[in-house]
C-alpha positions as CSV (number, residue, x, y, z in Angstrom):
1,M,-54.2,71.0,14.1
2,E,-53.3,71.6,10.4
3,S,-49.8,71.0,9.2
4,I,-47.7,74.2,8.8
5,C,-45.2,72.5,6.5
6,S,-44.0,75.1,3.9
7,R,-42.2,74.8,0.6
8,H,-40.6,78.2,1.2
9,L,-37.5,78.8,3.3
10,T,-38.7,82.3,4.0
11,N,-41.6,81.2,6.2
12,R,-41.9,82.7,9.7
13,S,-41.2,79.5,11.7
14,F,-38.0,78.6,9.8
15,I,-36.7,82.2,10.1
16,G,-37.4,82.2,13.9
17,L,-35.7,78.8,14.3
18,L,-32.6,80.0,12.4
19,L,-32.3,83.1,14.6
20,A,-32.9,81.3,17.8
21,Q,-30.4,78.5,17.1
22,F,-27.9,81.1,15.8
23,A,-28.0,82.9,19.2
24,A,-27.6,79.6,21.0
25,A,-24.7,78.4,19.0
26,F,-23.0,81.8,19.3
27,N,-23.3,81.8,23.1
28,D,-22.3,78.2,23.4
29,H,-18.9,78.7,21.7
30,T,-18.2,82.1,23.0
31,I,-18.6,80.9,26.6
32,Q,-16.5,77.8,26.0
33,V,-13.6,79.8,24.5
34,V,-13.8,82.5,27.3
35,A,-14.1,79.8,30.0
36,T,-11.1,77.9,28.7
37,F,-8.8,81.0,28.6
38,Y,-10.1,82.4,31.9
39,A,-9.8,79.2,33.8
40,A,-6.3,78.6,32.4
41,D,-5.2,82.1,33.4
42,V,-6.7,81.9,36.9
43,L,-6.2,78.3,37.9
44,V,-3.0,77.4,36.1
45,R,-1.0,80.6,35.7
46,G,-2.4,82.7,38.6
47,L,-3.1,80.1,41.3
48,R,-0.7,77.5,39.9
49,S,-2.9,74.5,40.5
50,R,-1.0,71.3,41.3
51,W,-3.8,69.1,39.9
52,F,-3.8,70.0,36.2
53,D,-2.1,72.1,33.5
54,E,-3.4,73.8,30.3
55,T,-4.3,70.4,28.8
56,G,-6.3,69.5,31.9
57,V,-8.3,72.8,31.7
58,I,-9.1,72.1,28.0
59,T,-10.3,68.6,28.9
60,I,-12.4,69.8,31.8
61,V,-14.1,72.6,29.9
62,T,-14.8,70.3,26.9
63,A,-16.1,67.5,29.1
64,S,-18.3,69.9,31.0
65,F,-20.2,70.8,27.8
66,I,-20.7,67.2,26.5
67,I,-21.4,65.3,29.8
68,P,-25.0,66.7,30.0
69,F,-25.7,64.9,26.6
70,L,-24.8,61.7,28.3
71,L,-26.9,62.3,31.4
72,F,-30.0,63.9,30.0
73,S,-30.4,62.7,26.4
74,P,-33.1,60.0,27.2
75,I,-35.2,62.6,29.0
76,A,-34.7,65.2,26.3
77,G,-35.9,62.9,23.6
78,A,-39.0,61.9,25.5
79,I,-39.9,65.5,26.2
80,A,-39.4,66.5,22.6
81,D,-41.9,63.8,21.5
82,R,-44.5,64.3,24.3
83,K,-44.5,68.1,24.2
84,S,-44.8,70.6,21.4
85,K,-41.3,71.1,20.1
86,R,-42.0,74.9,20.0
87,D,-42.7,74.9,23.7
88,V,-39.5,73.0,24.4
89,L,-37.5,75.5,22.3
90,L,-39.1,78.5,24.1
91,F,-38.4,77.0,27.6
92,W,-34.7,76.5,27.0
93,K,-34.2,79.8,25.2
94,G,-35.6,81.4,28.4
95,A,-33.2,79.2,30.5
96,E,-30.3,80.4,28.3
97,V,-31.0,84.0,29.4
98,L,-30.7,82.8,33.1
99,F,-27.4,81.0,32.4
100,M,-25.8,84.1,30.7
101,A,-26.9,86.1,33.8
102,V,-25.0,83.6,36.0
103,S,-21.9,84.1,33.8
104,L,-22.1,87.8,34.4
105,G,-22.2,87.2,38.1
106,A,-19.1,84.9,37.8
107,F,-17.1,87.6,36.2
108,L,-18.2,90.3,38.6
109,L,-17.5,88.2,41.8
110,P,-13.8,89.2,42.1
111,H,-14.7,92.8,41.6
112,F,-17.3,92.9,44.4
113,V,-15.6,90.7,47.1
114,G,-11.9,91.3,46.1
115,A,-9.5,89.3,44.0
116,S,-8.6,86.8,46.7
117,P,-7.6,83.2,45.7
118,M,-10.9,82.0,46.9
119,S,-13.0,84.4,44.9
120,L,-10.9,83.9,41.8
121,R,-11.1,80.1,42.1
122,T,-14.9,80.4,42.7
123,S,-15.3,82.7,39.7
124,A,-13.4,80.3,37.4
125,W,-15.3,77.2,38.5
126,L,-18.6,79.0,38.3
127,L,-17.8,79.8,34.7
128,V,-17.1,76.2,34.1
129,A,-20.5,75.4,35.6
130,V,-22.1,77.8,33.1
131,V,-20.5,75.7,30.3
132,F,-22.2,72.7,31.9
133,F,-25.5,74.5,32.0
134,M,-25.2,75.5,28.3
135,G,-24.4,71.8,27.5
136,T,-27.7,70.9,29.3
137,H,-29.4,73.6,27.3
138,S,-28.1,72.1,24.0
139,T,-29.1,68.6,25.2
140,F,-32.8,69.6,25.2
141,F,-32.6,72.2,22.5
142,V,-31.1,70.1,19.7
143,P,-33.7,67.2,19.6
144,A,-36.5,69.8,19.4
145,K,-34.6,71.8,16.8
146,Y,-33.9,68.9,14.4
147,G,-37.2,67.2,15.2
148,I,-39.3,70.3,14.2
149,M,-37.6,70.8,10.8
150,P,-39.8,68.1,9.0
151,E,-42.8,69.6,10.7
152,I,-42.3,73.2,9.4
153,L,-40.6,72.4,6.0
154,D,-41.7,70.3,3.1
155,T,-39.6,67.3,2.1
156,S,-38.7,69.1,-1.2
157,V,-36.8,71.9,0.6
158,L,-35.6,69.9,3.7
159,S,-32.1,69.4,2.3
160,K,-31.7,73.1,1.6
161,G,-33.2,74.0,4.9
162,N,-30.7,71.7,6.7
163,G,-27.9,73.3,4.7
164,L,-29.0,76.7,5.9
165,L,-29.5,75.5,9.5
166,E,-26.2,73.8,9.8
167,G,-24.4,76.6,7.8
168,S,-25.8,79.4,10.0
169,S,-25.0,77.3,13.1
170,F,-21.3,77.1,12.1
171,V,-21.2,80.7,11.1
172,A,-22.4,81.4,14.6
173,Q,-19.6,79.2,15.9
174,I,-17.1,81.2,13.8
175,L,-18.3,84.5,15.2
176,G,-18.7,83.2,18.7
177,T,-15.2,81.7,18.7
178,A,-13.6,84.7,17.2
179,F,-15.6,87.1,19.4
180,G,-14.7,85.2,22.5
181,G,-11.0,85.1,21.6
182,Y,-10.6,88.6,20.5
183,L,-12.7,90.2,23.2
184,Y,-11.0,88.2,25.9
185,F,-7.6,89.4,24.5
186,Y,-8.7,93.0,24.9
187,L,-10.6,92.7,28.2
188,K,-8.6,90.0,30.1
189,G,-6.9,90.6,33.4
190,T,-3.2,90.7,34.0
191,L,-0.6,88.6,35.9
192,G,1.6,90.3,38.5
193,E,5.3,89.8,38.9
194,G,4.5,87.3,41.7
195,G,2.0,85.4,39.6
196,E,-1.1,87.1,41.1
197,F,-4.0,87.4,38.7
198,F,-5.8,90.8,38.6
199,P,-9.2,90.6,36.9
200,G,-10.0,92.9,34.0
201,R,-13.2,93.8,32.3
202,E,-14.3,90.3,31.2
203,W,-17.8,91.0,32.5
204,L,-18.4,93.1,29.4
205,I,-18.4,89.8,27.4
206,A,-21.1,88.4,29.6
207,I,-23.3,91.5,29.1
208,V,-23.1,91.1,25.3
209,L,-24.0,87.4,25.7
210,L,-26.9,88.2,27.9
211,V,-28.3,90.7,25.3
212,I,-27.9,88.1,22.5
213,S,-29.7,85.4,24.6
214,I,-32.6,87.8,25.1
215,A,-32.8,88.5,21.3
216,G,-32.7,84.7,20.6
217,F,-35.5,84.2,23.1
218,A,-37.6,86.8,21.3
219,A,-36.9,85.2,17.9
220,A,-38.1,81.8,19.2
221,W,-41.6,83.3,19.6
222,M,-41.8,83.6,15.8
223,I,-42.1,79.8,15.5
224,E,-45.7,78.6,15.0
225,R,-47.0,76.1,17.4
226,V,-46.9,72.5,16.3
227,P,-48.7,69.5,17.9
228,A,-46.9,67.0,20.1
229,A,-45.7,64.1,18.0
230,N,-46.5,61.4,20.6
231,A,-48.5,63.1,23.4
232,E,-50.0,59.8,24.6
233,S,-46.7,58.0,25.1
234,S,-46.8,55.8,28.2
235,S,-43.0,56.0,28.8
236,R,-41.9,57.9,31.8
237,W,-39.5,60.8,31.2
238,S,-37.1,59.5,33.9
239,S,-36.9,56.0,32.3
240,F,-34.5,54.7,29.6
241,V,-37.4,53.0,27.7
242,P,-37.3,55.7,24.9
243,L,-33.5,55.3,24.6
244,R,-33.8,51.5,24.4
245,N,-36.6,51.7,21.8
246,S,-34.6,54.2,19.7
247,M,-31.4,52.1,19.9
248,R,-33.4,49.1,18.8
249,L,-34.8,51.1,15.9
250,I,-31.4,52.4,14.9
251,L,-29.7,48.9,15.1
252,G,-32.6,47.5,13.0
253,S,-32.1,49.9,10.2
254,R,-28.8,50.3,8.3
255,T,-30.0,53.6,7.0
256,L,-30.5,55.1,10.5
257,L,-27.3,53.4,11.6
258,L,-25.4,55.0,8.7
259,A,-26.7,58.5,9.7
260,T,-26.1,58.3,13.4
261,T,-22.7,56.6,13.2
262,G,-21.5,59.0,10.5
263,I,-22.6,62.0,12.6
264,A,-21.0,60.6,15.8
265,F,-17.6,60.1,14.0
266,F,-17.7,63.6,12.7
267,I,-18.3,65.0,16.1
268,C,-15.4,62.9,17.5
269,T,-13.0,64.0,14.8
270,T,-13.9,67.7,14.9
271,L,-13.7,67.8,18.8
272,F,-10.3,66.1,18.7
273,L,-9.2,68.7,16.1
274,R,-10.6,71.6,18.2
275,Q,-8.7,70.4,21.3
276,T,-5.5,70.1,19.2
277,L,-5.9,73.8,18.1
278,F,-6.4,74.8,21.7
279,L,-3.3,72.9,22.8
280,E,-1.3,74.5,20.0
281,G,-2.3,77.9,21.3
282,E,-1.3,77.1,24.9
283,S,2.0,75.7,23.6
284,H,2.8,78.9,21.8
285,K,2.5,80.8,25.1
286,E,5.5,78.9,26.5
287,S,7.6,78.8,23.3
288,T,9.1,82.3,23.1
289,V,12.3,81.6,25.0
290,A,12.9,78.2,23.4
291,I,12.5,79.7,19.9
292,A,14.8,82.6,20.7
293,H,17.6,80.2,21.7
294,S,17.0,77.9,18.8
295,D,18.7,77.7,15.4
296,R,15.4,76.7,13.7
297,D,13.7,79.0,11.3
298,F,9.9,79.6,11.6
299,E,7.8,80.9,8.8
300,A,5.0,83.4,9.4
301,T,1.6,82.0,8.4
302,L,-1.4,83.9,7.2
303,D,-3.0,83.8,10.6
304,D,0.3,85.0,12.2
305,L,0.2,88.1,9.9
306,A,-3.5,88.6,10.7
307,V,-2.7,88.6,14.4
308,D,0.1,91.1,13.9
309,D,-2.3,93.4,12.1
310,A,-5.0,93.0,14.7
311,A,-2.8,93.3,17.8
312,P,0.6,94.9,17.1
313,G,3.0,94.7,20.0
314,A,1.0,92.0,21.8
315,S,2.8,89.6,24.0
316,N,3.4,86.0,23.0
317,A,0.6,84.7,25.2
318,Q,-1.9,87.3,23.8
319,R,-0.8,86.4,20.2
320,A,-1.4,82.7,20.9
321,E,-5.0,83.3,22.2
322,L,-5.8,85.4,19.1
323,R,-4.2,82.7,16.9
324,V,-6.4,80.0,18.3
325,A,-9.5,82.0,17.9
326,L,-8.6,82.8,14.3
327,R,-7.8,79.1,13.4
328,I,-11.0,77.8,14.9
329,A,-12.9,80.5,13.1
330,M,-11.3,79.3,9.8
331,L,-12.5,75.8,10.5
332,G,-16.0,77.0,11.3
333,L,-16.1,79.2,8.2
334,G,-15.3,76.2,6.0
335,I,-18.0,74.1,7.7
336,G,-20.6,76.9,7.2
337,L,-19.7,77.2,3.5
338,G,-19.7,73.4,3.1
339,C,-23.2,73.1,4.7
340,W,-24.6,75.7,2.4
341,L,-22.9,74.2,-0.7
342,S,-24.2,70.7,0.3
343,G,-27.8,71.9,0.5
344,V,-27.5,73.6,-2.9
345,L,-26.0,70.6,-4.6
346,A,-28.5,68.2,-3.1
347,G,-31.5,70.0,-4.4
348,N,-34.8,68.4,-3.5
349,R,-33.4,65.0,-2.3
350,V,-31.0,63.4,0.1
351,E,-27.6,63.2,-1.8
352,L,-25.7,60.4,-0.1
353,A,-22.9,60.8,-2.7
354,M,-21.7,63.8,-0.7
355,V,-20.9,61.5,2.3
356,P,-17.9,59.6,0.8
357,I,-16.7,62.6,-1.1
358,G,-16.7,64.8,2.0
359,G,-15.3,62.0,4.3
360,T,-12.4,61.2,2.0
361,A,-11.5,64.9,1.6
362,I,-11.5,65.3,5.4
363,A,-9.0,62.4,5.8
364,V,-6.7,63.7,3.0
365,L,-6.8,67.3,4.3
366,M,-6.0,66.3,7.9
367,G,-2.9,64.7,6.5
368,L,-1.9,68.0,5.0
369,L,-2.4,69.7,8.3
370,S,0.1,67.2,9.8
371,C,2.7,68.8,7.5
372,G,2.2,72.2,9.2
373,G,5.6,72.0,10.8
374,R,7.5,71.9,7.5
375,L,4.9,73.8,5.5
376,P,3.3,76.3,7.9
377,W,1.7,78.3,5.1
378,I,-0.6,75.3,4.3
379,V,-2.4,75.3,7.7
380,P,-4.8,78.2,7.3
381,P,-6.2,77.2,3.8
382,A,-6.2,73.5,4.9
383,L,-8.3,74.3,7.9
384,V,-10.9,76.1,5.7
385,A,-10.8,73.2,3.3
386,V,-11.3,70.6,6.1
387,G,-14.4,72.6,7.3
388,L,-15.7,72.8,3.7
389,A,-15.4,69.0,3.3
390,G,-17.0,68.5,6.8
391,G,-20.1,70.6,5.8
392,I,-20.5,68.7,2.6
393,Y,-20.3,65.5,4.6
394,I,-22.6,66.2,7.5
395,V,-25.8,67.8,5.9
396,P,-26.9,64.6,4.0
397,L,-26.6,62.6,7.2
398,Y,-28.8,65.0,9.2
399,T,-31.4,65.1,6.5
400,L,-31.4,61.3,6.2
401,L,-31.9,61.0,9.9
402,Q,-34.9,63.4,9.9
403,L,-36.6,61.8,6.9
404,R,-36.1,58.1,8.0
405,A,-37.0,58.6,11.6
406,P,-40.7,57.7,12.4
407,K,-42.9,60.7,12.9
408,D,-43.9,59.9,16.5
409,S,-40.3,59.4,17.7
410,K,-38.2,61.9,15.8
411,G,-37.2,63.7,19.1
412,S,-36.2,60.4,20.7
413,L,-34.1,59.4,17.7
414,V,-32.4,62.8,17.5
415,A,-31.7,62.6,21.3
416,T,-30.3,59.1,20.9
417,S,-28.1,60.4,18.0
418,N,-26.9,63.1,20.4
419,L,-26.1,60.4,23.0
420,L,-24.0,58.6,20.3
421,N,-22.4,62.0,19.5
422,V,-21.5,62.3,23.2
423,T,-20.0,58.9,23.1
424,G,-17.8,60.1,20.2
425,G,-17.1,63.3,22.0
426,L,-16.1,61.6,25.2
427,G,-13.9,59.3,23.2
428,A,-12.2,62.3,21.8
429,V,-11.8,63.8,25.3
430,L,-10.4,60.6,26.7
431,I,-8.1,59.8,23.7
432,F,-6.7,63.3,23.5
433,P,-4.5,63.3,26.6
434,L,-3.3,59.8,25.8
435,A,-2.5,60.8,22.2
436,T,-0.7,63.9,23.5
437,I,1.6,61.7,25.6
438,V,2.2,59.2,22.8
439,C,2.9,62.0,20.3
440,G,5.4,63.5,22.8
441,F,7.7,60.5,22.8
442,G,11.2,61.2,21.5
443,L,11.0,64.9,21.8
444,E,14.0,66.7,23.3
445,N,13.4,70.4,23.3
446,E,10.2,70.8,25.3
447,G,9.7,74.4,24.3
448,I,9.9,73.9,20.5
449,D,9.1,70.3,20.1
450,R,5.9,70.7,22.1
451,L,4.6,72.6,19.1
452,T,5.5,69.6,16.9
453,I,3.1,67.5,19.0
454,T,0.2,69.2,17.3
455,N,1.4,68.1,13.9
456,R,1.4,64.5,15.1
457,L,-2.1,65.0,16.6
458,F,-3.3,66.2,13.2
459,L,-2.1,62.9,11.9
460,C,-4.2,61.1,14.6
461,S,-7.2,63.0,13.2
462,T,-6.5,61.6,9.8
463,V,-6.6,58.1,11.3
464,L,-10.0,58.9,13.0
465,A,-11.4,60.2,9.7
466,A,-10.2,57.1,7.8
467,L,-11.7,54.8,10.4
468,C,-15.0,56.7,10.0
469,M,-15.0,56.1,6.3
470,A,-14.2,52.4,6.7
471,V,-17.2,51.9,9.0
472,L,-19.6,53.8,6.7
473,L,-18.4,51.8,3.7
474,W,-19.1,48.6,5.6
475,L,-22.6,49.8,6.3
476,R,-23.3,50.9,2.8
477,N,-20.9,49.5,0.1
478,D,-22.8,51.4,-2.6
479,L,-21.4,54.8,-1.4
480,P,-18.4,54.9,-3.7
481,R,-20.6,53.9,-6.7
482,R,-23.0,56.7,-5.8
483,A,-20.2,59.2,-5.5
484,F,-18.8,58.2,-8.9
485,G,-22.3,58.3,-10.5
486,W,-22.9,61.8,-9.0
487,I,-19.6,63.2,-10.3
488,T,-20.3,61.7,-13.7
489,S,-23.9,63.0,-13.8
490,R,-22.7,66.5,-12.8
491,Q,-20.3,66.6,-15.7
492,R,-22.7,65.2,-18.4
493,R,-26.3,65.4,-17.2
494,R,-27.9,67.4,-14.4
495,L,-30.5,65.3,-12.5
496,R,-33.9,66.5,-11.2
497,V,-36.1,64.2,-9.2
498,S,-39.9,64.7,-9.2
499,G,-42.2,63.0,-6.8
500,L,-39.6,62.0,-4.2
501,E,-42.2,62.5,-1.5
502,N,-44.0,59.4,-2.8
503,V,-41.2,57.1,-1.7
504,P,-42.0,55.7,1.7
505,S,-39.5,56.1,4.5
506,T,-39.8,52.6,5.8
507,G,-40.9,49.2,4.4
508,A,-39.9,47.1,1.4
509,L,-40.1,49.0,-1.9
510,V,-40.3,48.0,-5.5
511,V,-39.7,50.6,-8.1
512,V,-41.2,49.7,-11.5
513,G,-40.1,51.0,-14.8
514,S,-37.5,50.7,-17.6
515,A,-33.9,50.9,-16.6
516,E,-32.0,49.1,-19.3
517,S,-28.9,51.2,-19.8
518,A,-26.1,51.8,-17.3
519,L,-27.1,55.5,-17.4
520,D,-30.7,54.7,-16.4
521,R,-29.5,52.6,-13.5
522,M,-27.1,55.3,-12.3
523,L,-29.9,57.9,-12.4
524,I,-32.3,55.7,-10.5
525,E,-29.7,55.0,-7.8
526,A,-28.9,58.7,-7.5
527,A,-32.6,59.5,-7.1
528,I,-33.3,57.1,-4.2
529,D,-31.4,57.1,-0.9
530,R,-31.9,53.4,-0.3
531,Y,-29.7,50.6,-1.3
532,V,-30.8,49.7,-4.9
533,I,-31.0,46.2,-6.4
534,F,-31.7,45.9,-10.1
535,Y,-33.5,42.7,-10.9
536,N,-33.4,41.0,-14.3
537,A,-34.9,37.5,-14.5
538,K,-32.8,36.8,-17.7
539,S,-29.7,36.5,-15.6
540,P,-30.8,35.2,-12.1
541,K,-27.4,33.7,-11.4
542,S,-25.4,36.7,-12.4
543,S,-22.8,37.9,-10.0
544,N,-23.6,41.6,-10.5
545,D,-26.6,43.5,-9.2
546,C,-28.8,42.3,-12.1
547,G,-30.4,39.1,-10.9
548,M,-29.9,39.6,-7.1
549,I,-33.1,39.5,-5.0
550,R,-31.7,39.1,-1.5
551,P,-30.2,42.2,0.2
552,P,-26.5,42.2,1.1
553,W,-25.5,40.7,4.4
554,G,-26.8,42.8,7.3
555,M,-29.1,44.8,5.1
556,K,-32.8,44.7,6.0
557,P,-35.4,44.4,3.3
558,K,-37.1,47.6,4.5
559,D,-33.9,49.5,3.6
560,V,-33.8,48.2,0.1
561,A,-35.4,49.3,-3.2
562,W,-35.8,46.6,-5.9
563,V,-36.0,48.0,-9.5
564,C,-37.7,45.9,-12.2
565,S,-39.7,46.2,-15.3
566,V,-43.5,46.0,-15.3
567,D,-43.6,42.5,-16.7
568,R,-41.4,41.2,-13.9
569,L,-43.3,43.0,-11.1
570,S,-45.3,40.0,-9.8
571,E,-42.3,37.8,-10.0
572,V,-40.2,40.2,-7.9
573,I,-43.0,40.7,-5.3
574,E,-43.3,36.9,-5.0
575,L,-39.6,36.7,-4.3
576,V,-39.5,39.6,-1.9
577,N,-42.5,38.0,-0.1
578,Q,-40.0,35.4,1.3
579,N,-38.8,38.0,3.8
580,V,-41.6,40.6,4.2
581,S,-45.4,40.5,4.2
582,R,-46.0,43.9,2.5
583,V,-44.3,45.8,-0.2
584,S,-44.9,49.3,-1.6
585,V,-44.9,49.7,-5.4
586,V,-43.9,53.0,-7.1
587,P,-43.6,53.5,-10.9
588,F,-40.9,55.7,-12.4
589,W,-40.2,57.4,-15.6
590,I,-36.9,58.8,-17.0
591,D,-37.1,61.7,-19.5
592,F,-34.0,63.0,-21.3
593,Y,-34.0,66.5,-22.5
594,E,-33.4,66.8,-26.2
595,K,-32.9,70.2,-27.7
596,E,-34.7,69.4,-31.0
597,A,-37.8,68.1,-29.1
598,E,-38.2,71.3,-27.1
599,K,-40.8,72.9,-29.4
600,E,-43.0,69.7,-29.5
601,L,-42.8,69.4,-25.7
602,R,-43.9,73.0,-25.3
603,K,-46.8,72.5,-27.6
604,T,-48.2,69.4,-25.9
605,H,-47.3,70.6,-22.4
606,A,-46.5,67.0,-21.6
607,V,-43.3,67.9,-19.7
608,K,-42.2,71.1,-18.2
609,V,-38.9,71.8,-19.9
610,D,-36.1,72.9,-17.7
611,R,-33.0,73.9,-19.6
612,R,-30.8,73.4,-16.5
613,C,-31.8,69.8,-16.2
614,R,-30.5,67.2,-18.7
615,S,-32.4,64.3,-17.2
616,V,-35.5,63.9,-15.0
617,V,-36.5,61.0,-12.8
618,K,-40.2,61.0,-12.0
619,L,-41.8,58.8,-9.3
620,G,-45.5,57.9,-9.3
621,S,-47.6,60.2,-7.2
622,S,-50.4,57.8,-6.2
623,L,-48.5,55.4,-3.9
624,R,-50.3,52.1,-3.3
625,D,-49.5,49.3,-0.9
626,Y,-49.9,45.8,-2.4
627,D,-50.4,42.8,-0.2
628,C,-47.9,40.1,-1.1
629,E,-50.6,37.5,-0.7
630,N,-52.3,39.1,-3.7
631,A,-49.1,39.5,-5.7
632,R,-50.7,40.0,-9.1
633,V,-50.5,43.6,-10.0
634,T,-52.0,44.5,-13.4
635,I,-50.8,47.3,-15.7
636,A,-54.2,48.9,-15.4
637,K,-53.6,49.6,-11.7
638,L,-50.3,51.1,-12.4
639,G,-51.8,53.2,-15.2
640,E,-54.1,54.9,-12.7
641,M,-51.1,56.6,-11.1
642,E,-50.5,60.2,-12.1
643,V,-47.3,61.3,-13.8
644,V,-45.6,64.2,-11.9
645,S,-44.2,66.8,-14.2
């Protein structure tokens, strides 16, 4: 079957995938928000469960969504590789319709059999089960979604495509979270004087979700069929062989380890932050009396004013639910904008400079959120800024994972990445109750100071983000240098990379050309997502990168790119041959746009002039593999390679 990869983001398959995953993300987050509020109202406030409080409900609902990733990720990855990813997407979009129908039945149960404690309890737990089902849906849907991206989009537009995919996903999360919170506020049941819960019209929410799931199922049919990546795999779906192989592949490549670890830490931090926001909302429900008898002054924030405008005269509990929905929506809005911005800034390559910039910004902004008790006005804009930094941070990692994963096991690698994400998510779920207890030490007024706990929990999120950056810097110590080079190049010269598709995703690589100045080296390092070593035989004992031939400790030769001049090529290959048996050689050229030379360039048509680009890095288009046993590579062979303009 012919490839359907497209250089345009308007192709039918990509549009269908965007719409299908938008509906899935919307339903995921709407049902989680509604299930959390509904279960808390029914089980804690209505039936007054002795086994858990609001924090316990938040933990149970969150765990219900992420546990399927832990249970089914190995199977999901194997299926995504052995079957057509389009077929996998269609199957689970159909299952999503069924799950939304079950949620409708859960809401209607007390209306048909009566609002007895048994029916209410069954209704609440059935809704939690739907959250588990949607987690299972995402476990199988996500590997196929990310795995199919390199099969329907060309490498030159993959970063932008991932930016749109992630951005639209978080926009769906914004709308789903806000939709669930606001609609539950207007349709929720009421509590009687004796604590009895009387169901309202929550079933209308399920009807809307059912319609959206049907629309998403229809959109999935727009995706063109793609062949199975590894239909002849001998691994059984029920075995952990694919998981073991994928973990071995990840641990053997620092590039893949960087991508998967960075994504997992991001999931852990954002999930911890999301639970903190839910706890803040539940705490506000109990704080009215304490605040009324307190001599403390509380400033109204932007989201408080928005809640007042949206629901004048609402009770404290209702205001708290709307406030949570609005704050989570602010976070999602920032992530969506950040994903889009990251794709635009990256252009046609993987821009790893975004990772340290976004990660550092997350840690700093989390610290600002911890000041919300003294500076409450700072919380809403800080949440949007945290999301913006998160979007900038996450898109390069997802693109790197897709490009560096072997073609026949992309689904398994994405599924394994999901498993690592679940590990981070479970870590957040387990740490959150413990952190809540620790952050509550020394507090006297339970009604007011319980709200202060969230400020301390924001500080815990700062620690998680800082730990994430420390791990990533240990994996790739060139990230700060890349970030500095990217910021400098954006101020002085705009970089365009041509021929990036000629750089192999695996194996040792030698990039041949002239890179004498510091600016040349900065541009080459920015153009290639590998760890770059610049070799110069004139200073073989130098302590800086020039003269190094061995990769840093823990770095595999297949993750490194050596840069040398043509006359040093055979020497470099001979030295690299000490660790590998085969190396790929790619020539490069660097052109600088000079205004006075524009007319001559237009006359000769040697280079396509782009006024927006101040510098261009070109990589040879005829990639050749050279056996290290025949290390002599002549200039004539390199001269046969075409120059990509």
